[in-house]
C-alpha positions in Angstrom: 6.4 -16.2 -0.4 8.5 -13.7 -2.2 7.8 -10.6 -3.5 8.8 -7.6 -5.4 7.8 -3.8 -4.6 7.8 -1.8 -7.6 9.0 1.8 -6.9 8.3 4.7 -10.0 6.4 8.1 -11.1 3.1 8.0 -12.6 1.6 10.7 -13.9 -1.8 12.3 -15.0 -1.5 10.4 -18.3 -2.4 6.7 -18.4 0.0 5.8 -21.6 3.0 7.6 -20.0 2.6 6.1 -16.4 2.2 2.8 -18.6 5.6 2.8 -20.0 7.4 3.7 -16.9 5.4 0.1 -14.8 5.7 -2.2 -17.7 9.9 -2.6 -17.7 9.8 -2.1 -13.9 7.0 -5.4 -14.5 9.3 -7.3 -16.4 12.4 -6.8 -14.5 10.9 -7.9 -11.2 10.2 -11.3 -13.0 13.9 -11.9 -13.5 14.1 -12.5 -9.5 11.0 -15.2 -9.7 8.2 -13.6 -7.5 5.2 -14.8 -6.0 3.9 -11.8 -5.8 3.7 -8.2 -7.2 3.3 -4.9 -5.1 2.7 -2.0 -7.0 2.3 2.3 -5.6 -0.9 4.0 -4.9 -2.6 5.4 -7.9 -0.4 3.0 -9.6 -1.6 4.3 -13.3 -2.6 7.7 -12.7 -1.5 10.8 -10.4 -1.9 14.7 -10.7 -2.9 17.8 -8.4 -5.8 17.9 -9.8 -9.2 16.4 -9.1 -11.0 17.2 -12.1 -8.2 15.5 -14.1 -8.5 12.3 -11.6 -12.4 12.3 -11.9 -12.1 12.4 -15.8 -9.7 9.8 -15.5 -11.4 7.3 -13.4 -11.7 3.6 -14.7 -13.9 1.2 -14.4 -13.6 -2.3 -13.7 -14.1 -3.3 -17.3 -11.8 -0.5 -18.8 -8.2 -1.7 -20.9 -5.9 -0.7 -18.3 -7.4 -3.2 -15.7 -7.7 -5.8 -18.4 -4.0 -5.2 -19.2 -2.8 -5.7 -15.8 -5.1 -8.7 -15.4 -3.5 -10.2 -18.3 -0.1 -9.6 -17.1 -1.1 -11.8 -14.1 -2.0 -14.0 -16.3 0.6 -14.8 -18.8 3.6 -14.7 -15.9 1.5 -16.8 -13.8 2.4 -14.1 -10.9 0.2 -12.8 -8.1 -0.3 -8.6 -8.3 -1.3 -6.8 -6.1 -2.2 -2.9 -7.7 -1.6 -0.8 -4.8 -4.6 1.8 -6.0 -6.2 2.9 -9.2 -8.7 5.9 -9.3 -11.8 4.0 -10.2 -15.3 4.9 -10.9 -17.6 2.9 -9.2 -21.4 2.6 -8.4 -21.4 6.5 -9.4 -18.5 7.0 -6.6 -14.9 7.9 -6.9 -12.6 5.1 -5.1 -9.0 4.8 -4.5 -9.2 1.2 -4.9 -6.8 -1.9 -4.5 -7.2 -5.0 -6.8 -5.6 -8.6 -5.6 -5.0 -10.8 -9.4 -4.1 -13.9 -8.6 -1.7 -16.1 -11.2 -4.4 -16.6 -13.2 -5.4 -12.9 -14.2 -8.7 -13.5 -11.9 -10.0 -10.4 -9.6 -9.7 -12.0 -6.3 -9.9 -9.0 -4.1 -10.6 -5.1 -3.8 -9.7 -2.9 -1.0 -11.0 0.7 -1.0 -8.7 3.4 1.1 -10.6 3.5 4.3 -8.5 6.7 5.6 -8.4 9.6 3.4 -5.7 12.2 3.4 -6.9 15.5 4.1 -4.4 17.4 5.6 -3.2 21.3 5.6 1.0 21.5 5.9 3.1 24.3 7.1 4.9 23.9 3.4 1.3 25.2 2.3 0.7 22.1 0.9 -3.2 20.9 0.8 -4.8 17.5 0.3 -8.4 17.4 0.3 -9.2 13.4 -0.9 -12.5 13.3 1.0 -13.9 15.9 -2.1 -12.7 13.6 -4.9 -13.0 9.9 -2.6 -15.9 8.1 -1.0 -13.8 6.0 1.5 -14.1 2.4 2.2 -15.3 0.3 4.8 -14.1 -2.9 5.3 -10.8 -4.3 5.6 -9.3 -6.8 3.5 -7.5 -10.1 4.4 -6.0 -12.1 1.6 -3.8 -15.2 1.1 -0.8 -14.9 -1.1 1.0 -17.8 -1.0 1.3 -19.1 2.3 1.4 -15.6 4.3 -2.1 -14.2 5.5 -2.0 -10.6 3.8 -3.6 -7.3 5.5 -4.3 -4.9 3.2 -3.8 -0.9 3.0 -3.1 2.3 1.4 -0.7 5.1 1.9 -2.6 7.2 4.8 -3.9 4.2 6.8 -0.8 3.6 7.8 -1.3 6.1 10.6 -4.0 4.6 11.8 -2.4 1.7 14.4 -5.9 0.0 15.0 -6.8 -1.3 10.9 -3.1 -3.7 11.3 -4.0 -4.8 14.9 -7.1 -5.7 13.5 -5.4 -7.9 11.1 -2.2 -9.3 12.8 -5.6 -10.2 15.8 -6.9 -11.7 12.6 -4.0 -13.8 11.7 -2.2 -11.8 9.5 1.3 -12.4 9.0 2.2 -9.6 6.1 1.0 -5.8 6.2 0.9 -4.4 2.6 1.0 -0.3 2.4 1.2 1.2 -1.3 1.8 4.6 -1.1 2.5 7.8 -2.9 3.6 9.6 0.5 4.6 13.1 0.1 7.8 14.0 0.5 7.5 16.8 3.3 5.4 13.6 5.6 7.5 11.0 4.4 11.3 12.5 5.3 9.1 12.9 9.0 7.6 9.6 8.8 8.0 6.9 6.8 10.0 4.8 7.6 9.4 5.6 11.7 5.6 4.7 11.3 6.4 0.9 8.7 8.8 0.2 11.2 6.4 0.6 14.3 3.8 -1.2 12.4 6.1 -4.3 12.0 7.2 -4.3 15.7 4.0 -3.9 17.4 2.5 -6.2 15.9 5.3 -9.0 14.8 4.3 -8.9 10.8 6.2 -8.1 7.6 5.1 -4.7 6.2 5.8 -4.4 2.9 5.9 -0.9 1.2 6.1 0.2 -2.4 5.8 3.9 -3.2 5.9 6.6 -5.8 8.3 8.2 -5.8 10.5 11.7 -7.8 8.5 14.9 -9.1 5.5 14.3 -11.5 5.6 17.0 -14.2 2.7 18.7 -12.6 5.3 19.1 -9.3 3.8 16.9 -6.9 6.6 15.2 -5.0 6.7 11.9 -3.6 9.4 10.0 -0.9 10.3 6.6 -2.2 11.7 5.0 -0.2 10.1 1.5 -0.8 11.2 -0.8 2.3 10.3 -3.9 3.7 10.6 -4.7 7.6 10.5 -7.8 9.6 8.4 -9.0 12.6 11.5 -7.9 14.7 11.2 -4.3 13.0 14.5 -5.3 11.3 14.9 -3.7 7.7 14.9 -6.4 5.0 15.5 -3.8 2.0 15.1 -0.5 1.0 15.1 1.6 -2.0 15.8 5.5 -2.1 14.6 8.0 -4.5 15.1 6.5 -7.1 12.9 4.1 -9.7 13.7 0.5 -9.3 12.7 -3.1 -7.5 13.1 -4.2 -4.7 12.5 -7.9 -4.2 12.5 -9.8 -0.3 11.6 -13.1 0.9 9.1 -13.4 3.4 9.6 -16.7 5.9 6.6 -17.2 7.9 8.6 -18.7 10.5 10.1 -15.3 11.8 6.4 -14.3 12.6 6.0 -16.9 14.8 9.6 -16.4 16.2 8.4 -13.0 17.2 5.3 -13.4 18.5 6.4 -15.8 20.6 9.0 -13.8 22.3 6.7 -10.7 22.6 3.3 -12.2 22.6 1.4 -9.0 22.2 -1.6 -10.2 20.6 -2.2 -12.7 23.3 -2.3 -9.8 26.1 -3.8 -7.0 24.1 -6.8 -5.5 25.1 -9.9 -2.8 24.9 -9.0 0.1 26.9 -11.9 2.8 27.5 -10.8 5.9 29.3 -14.3 7.5 30.9 -13.8 10.8 31.2 -15.1 11.2 34.9 -13.0 9.7 35.9 -10.0 12.1 34.4 -7.5 14.2 37.1 -6.7 17.5 37.2 -2.7 18.5 38.3 
């Protein structure tokens, strides 16, 4: 399967974000991908929770139809990393899987919400805006089984192990990682998820600085199941296209069969010792 990752800076303005996304979509088509992956908050990224809430889309909103029409007219699978969406009275950070006929065939709501205060003074409180999802999503794209996630999910390896044990060949990680945490952890965590599961990890990220001053790390990347980097962008907008061969997953898991010997381990507090 051939997949393209799109990297750009979304803004707190749907029209501006769409104007930055659209030319990259057509640039990606030049490589004839089977699937295009967009980053988290693909059409709206703001520091303001009030603005984000006010701009939340529904499943029938015009921008959603625009994305569906693009997938249908170009005959390509489009994984919309996430959109801020109003669903049944709640605000969700929702990923859409749109097939090549333009139909939404899967949704994934971000399960782990980014509530942190960094030493730089940056503070993020996603739980004050979003209701977390509760269900993973495993889909089929081309000849690959794909596990879906969003950004902060990356720090919770049990999700990705569950996908691998369910047969996932590829793990998608669209993100808007902050520059601070991205510089420290982004590439290391992505490579670790690839190695420990013997799976492709495909990550499309926001980059640059928004008009509101929010800084994201970029560095969209694809890691192979042996942990090798198959392609990487830096901190500028662009398209990264990589071919994914399922045989590489089989080779990696045959050499290091971690999925065959994994087991649940429970620590009993009564059995701990004190040195």
